[in-house]
C-alpha positions as CSV (number, residue, x, y, z in Angstrom):
1,M,-38.5,-88.1,61.7
2,T,-36.8,-87.4,58.4
3,V,-34.3,-84.7,57.6
4,L,-36.8,-82.8,55.4
5,S,-39.4,-82.7,58.2
6,V,-36.8,-81.2,60.6
7,W,-35.9,-78.4,58.2
8,A,-39.6,-77.6,57.6
9,L,-40.2,-77.3,61.3
10,V,-37.1,-75.0,61.7
11,L,-38.3,-72.7,58.9
12,F,-41.8,-72.5,60.4
13,C,-40.6,-71.5,63.8
14,A,-38.2,-68.9,62.4
15,C,-40.9,-67.0,60.4
16,P,-42.8,-64.6,62.8
17,A,-46.6,-64.7,62.7
18,E,-46.7,-60.9,62.3
19,A,-45.5,-61.2,58.8
20,Y,-48.8,-62.6,57.7
21,R,-51.0,-60.3,59.8
22,T,-53.4,-58.1,57.9
23,P,-54.5,-54.6,59.0
24,N,-57.9,-56.0,60.0
25,D,-56.5,-58.6,62.3
26,D,-56.5,-56.2,65.3
27,G,-60.0,-55.0,64.7
28,K,-59.0,-51.5,63.9
29,D,-60.6,-49.2,61.4
30,P,-59.1,-49.6,58.0
31,E,-59.2,-45.9,57.2
32,L,-57.3,-45.1,60.5
33,I,-54.7,-47.8,59.7
34,R,-54.2,-46.3,56.2
35,D,-53.6,-42.9,57.6
36,Q,-50.9,-44.3,59.9
37,I,-49.0,-46.0,57.0
38,D,-45.7,-44.4,56.2
39,P,-46.1,-42.4,52.8
40,R,-42.9,-44.1,51.6
41,D,-44.5,-47.5,52.1
42,Y,-47.8,-46.3,50.6
43,H,-46.3,-45.5,47.2
44,R,-44.4,-48.7,46.9
45,D,-45.5,-51.7,44.9
46,A,-48.5,-53.5,46.3
47,S,-46.6,-56.7,46.5
48,H,-44.0,-55.1,48.7
49,R,-46.6,-53.2,50.8
50,D,-49.0,-56.1,51.7
51,V,-46.6,-59.0,51.8
52,R,-43.3,-59.0,53.7
53,E,-40.5,-61.4,53.0
54,C,-39.5,-64.0,55.6
55,R,-36.3,-63.3,57.4
56,R,-34.2,-65.6,59.5
57,C,-33.0,-64.7,62.9
58,C,-29.4,-64.9,61.8
59,D,-29.9,-62.4,58.9
60,P,-28.5,-58.9,59.4
61,E,-31.0,-56.2,60.4
62,E,-32.4,-54.1,57.5
63,E,-30.8,-50.7,57.4
64,P,-33.1,-47.6,57.2
65,P,-33.5,-46.1,53.8
66,S,-31.0,-43.4,52.9
67,P,-32.4,-39.8,53.0
68,Q,-31.5,-39.4,49.3
69,Y,-34.3,-41.8,48.4
70,A,-37.0,-40.0,50.5
71,N,-40.0,-38.9,48.5
72,P,-39.8,-35.1,48.0
73,H,-43.6,-34.8,47.8
74,Y,-43.9,-35.7,51.5
75,P,-41.6,-33.6,53.7
76,Q,-40.5,-35.1,57.0
77,Q,-41.0,-31.9,59.0
78,H,-44.2,-30.0,59.7
79,P,-44.3,-26.6,57.9
80,Q,-43.8,-23.6,60.2
81,V,-46.6,-21.2,60.7
82,V,-45.7,-17.6,59.8
83,P,-47.7,-14.9,61.5
84,H,-49.3,-12.2,59.3
85,I,-48.9,-8.7,60.4
86,N,-51.1,-5.9,59.1
87,I,-48.6,-3.1,58.3
88,T,-51.3,-0.6,57.7
89,I,-51.7,-0.1,61.4
90,L,-48.0,0.6,61.8
91,K,-47.9,3.4,59.1
92,G,-46.2,6.5,60.4
93,E,-46.5,10.2,59.5
94,K,-45.6,11.5,56.0
95,G,-41.9,12.4,55.6
96,D,-40.3,15.4,54.1
97,S,-39.8,15.7,50.4
98,G,-36.5,14.4,49.1
99,E,-34.0,16.1,46.9
100,R,-34.8,16.6,43.2
101,G,-33.4,13.8,41.1
102,P,-31.3,14.4,37.9
103,Y,-33.0,15.3,34.6
104,G,-33.9,12.4,32.3
105,K,-32.5,11.9,28.8
106,L,-33.5,14.3,26.1
107,G,-36.4,12.9,24.0
108,K,-36.5,12.7,20.3
109,A,-37.1,15.8,18.3
110,G,-40.6,16.2,17.0
111,Q,-41.7,17.0,13.5
112,M,-41.2,20.5,12.2
113,G,-44.4,22.5,12.5
114,S,-46.0,24.5,9.8
115,R,-44.6,27.9,8.9
116,G,-46.1,30.8,10.8
117,H,-47.4,34.0,9.4
118,T,-45.0,36.7,8.2
119,G,-44.5,39.3,10.8
120,G,-44.5,43.0,10.3
121,K,-41.5,45.0,9.1
122,G,-39.4,46.3,12.0
123,S,-38.0,49.7,12.4
124,K,-34.6,50.7,10.8
125,G,-31.6,50.2,13.1
126,S,-28.8,52.6,13.7
127,I,-25.6,52.8,11.6
128,G,-22.9,50.5,12.9
129,A,-19.2,51.4,13.4
130,P,-17.0,51.5,10.2
131,G,-15.2,48.2,9.5
132,E,-11.5,47.8,8.8
133,P,-10.3,48.5,5.3
134,C,-9.7,45.6,3.0
135,K,-6.2,44.2,3.6
136,S,-4.1,44.3,0.4
137,Y,-0.9,42.3,-0.1
138,Y,2.1,43.6,-2.0
139,A,5.6,42.4,-2.7
140,A,7.9,43.8,-5.4
141,F,11.6,44.4,-6.0
142,S,13.9,45.5,-8.8
143,V,17.7,45.6,-8.4
144,G,20.7,46.0,-10.7
145,R,24.5,45.6,-10.9
146,K,27.1,48.0,-12.4
147,K,30.2,45.9,-11.8
148,A,31.4,43.2,-14.1
149,V,31.6,39.6,-12.8
150,H,34.3,36.9,-13.6
151,S,33.9,33.4,-12.2
152,N,35.4,30.1,-13.3
153,D,36.5,28.3,-10.1
154,Y,33.4,28.0,-8.0
155,Y,29.7,28.6,-7.7
156,Q,29.0,32.2,-7.0
157,T,25.9,34.1,-5.8
158,L,25.2,37.1,-7.9
159,V,25.1,40.1,-5.6
160,F,23.5,43.4,-6.7
161,D,24.7,46.9,-5.8
162,T,21.9,49.1,-7.1
163,E,18.5,49.2,-5.4
164,L,15.7,50.4,-7.8
165,V,12.6,49.1,-6.0
166,N,12.6,47.1,-2.7
167,L,9.1,47.2,-1.2
168,Y,9.1,46.4,2.5
169,G,12.8,45.3,2.2
170,H,11.9,41.8,1.1
171,F,15.1,41.7,-1.1
172,N,18.3,41.5,1.0
173,M,21.0,43.5,-0.7
174,F,23.8,41.9,1.3
175,T,22.9,38.3,0.5
176,G,21.5,38.9,-3.0
177,K,18.4,36.9,-2.2
178,F,14.7,37.6,-2.2
179,Y,12.8,36.3,0.9
180,C,9.1,35.5,0.6
181,Y,6.9,37.0,3.4
182,V,3.7,36.9,1.4
183,P,2.9,33.4,0.0
184,G,1.5,33.3,-3.5
185,I,2.4,33.4,-7.2
186,Y,5.4,35.6,-8.2
187,Y,6.8,36.7,-11.6
188,F,10.6,37.0,-11.9
189,S,12.9,38.3,-14.8
190,L,16.7,38.3,-15.2
191,N,18.6,40.5,-17.8
192,V,22.4,40.4,-18.3
193,H,24.9,41.6,-20.9
194,T,27.4,38.9,-22.1
195,W,31.1,39.5,-22.6
196,N,33.0,39.1,-25.8
197,Q,34.7,35.7,-26.3
198,K,33.5,34.6,-22.8
199,E,30.7,32.2,-21.7
200,T,27.7,33.4,-19.7
201,Y,26.2,30.6,-17.6
202,M,23.8,31.3,-14.7
203,H,20.7,29.8,-12.9
204,V,17.7,31.3,-11.2
205,M,17.5,29.4,-7.9
206,H,14.4,28.5,-5.8
207,N,15.9,27.7,-2.4
208,E,18.6,25.2,-3.4
209,R,16.9,24.0,-6.6
210,E,17.9,25.1,-10.1
211,V,14.8,26.4,-11.8
212,V,15.8,28.0,-15.1
213,I,19.1,28.7,-16.9
214,L,20.4,31.7,-18.7
215,Y,23.2,30.8,-21.1
216,A,25.1,32.4,-23.9
217,Q,28.0,30.8,-25.9
218,P,31.3,32.6,-26.4
219,S,31.0,35.0,-29.4
220,D,32.9,37.8,-31.1
221,R,30.3,40.3,-29.9
222,S,28.4,40.9,-26.7
223,I,24.6,40.7,-26.5
224,M,21.8,41.3,-24.1
225,Q,20.4,38.0,-22.7
226,S,17.2,37.6,-20.6
227,Q,15.1,34.9,-18.8
228,S,11.7,35.1,-17.1
229,L,9.5,32.8,-15.1
230,M,6.7,32.5,-12.5
231,L,7.0,30.6,-9.2
232,Q,4.5,29.7,-6.5
233,L,6.3,30.5,-3.2
234,E,5.6,29.7,0.4
235,R,6.6,31.8,3.4
236,E,10.4,32.0,3.9
237,D,11.2,30.7,0.5
238,Q,14.2,32.2,-1.2
239,V,14.8,33.2,-4.9
240,W,18.3,34.2,-6.1
241,V,20.8,34.0,-9.0
242,R,23.9,31.8,-9.1
243,L,26.8,31.7,-11.5
244,F,27.6,28.2,-12.7
245,K,31.2,26.8,-12.3
246,G,32.4,25.7,-15.7
247,E,35.7,24.8,-17.5
248,R,35.7,28.0,-19.4
249,E,35.6,31.5,-18.0
250,N,32.1,32.6,-16.9
251,A,31.6,36.4,-17.1
252,I,29.0,39.2,-17.2
253,F,29.8,42.6,-18.7
254,S,29.0,45.9,-17.0
255,D,30.6,49.3,-16.2
256,D,30.4,52.0,-13.6
257,F,28.2,54.3,-15.8
258,D,25.3,52.1,-16.9
259,T,23.3,49.3,-15.4
260,Y,23.6,46.2,-17.6
261,V,22.4,43.5,-15.2
262,T,18.9,43.6,-13.6
263,F,16.8,41.2,-11.5
264,N,13.1,41.9,-10.9
265,G,10.2,40.2,-9.2
266,H,6.7,41.0,-7.9
267,L,3.6,39.3,-6.4
268,L,0.9,38.4,-8.9
269,K,-1.7,36.9,-6.5
270,P,-1.5,36.0,-2.8
271,K,-2.1,32.5,-1.7
272,S,-5.2,33.6,0.3
273,E,-7.0,34.5,-2.9
274,I,-6.0,31.4,-5.0
């Protein structure tokens, strides 16, 4: 016997006869056999389903397919049967009414309707109580000085000694300043008498700001000098007169008999009416 014949005999004995058995070999119904075929084997290729490869006895056993390759269309477990309960037969009695819920959101405003008919004229009402009188605002002052002034070393506030008009006391005779209690537009005027051969140099001040100047050069004769202006004041503003410090003697003439120096001011229009 040749070597090839020996190998052929070994291979023939190693292949089992069941590998070539068909479903009809056992005389069973083909339809019953198809129902018993594993769905995973049924959907495989026909060449793999009908014909099995030969395997030697020394080959390792074939491992079962992994669950991840199982066909999702054919579940492994049988579906569970869920009983159906008719809940209408278990319905109880009607409960009490619950608490009232919150109001919903306000809806959109509708269109304006047509104007209704004019109603009849009503009866005349009774006379009401009298109202308060119209509030008026006033502020005015006029002050003078009878004593002469000499100043050449420092700034000096001009203080007045004669009170002509001082409505509500808005002008302070001790400080020589007018204090604004009624905001608005004011008119001010300053009149002085110069001194022979002496300079007259003064400012009308708004708080700490120099607004206008009254000035007269030294001369052989004395003259009357004046200055006027309007200012818009706020509450607690101050208006006053200051003598300027200069190199030459700064003086204002006056005597104990006549009033040569005057400072006046009054409210033209309050701020509430502007």
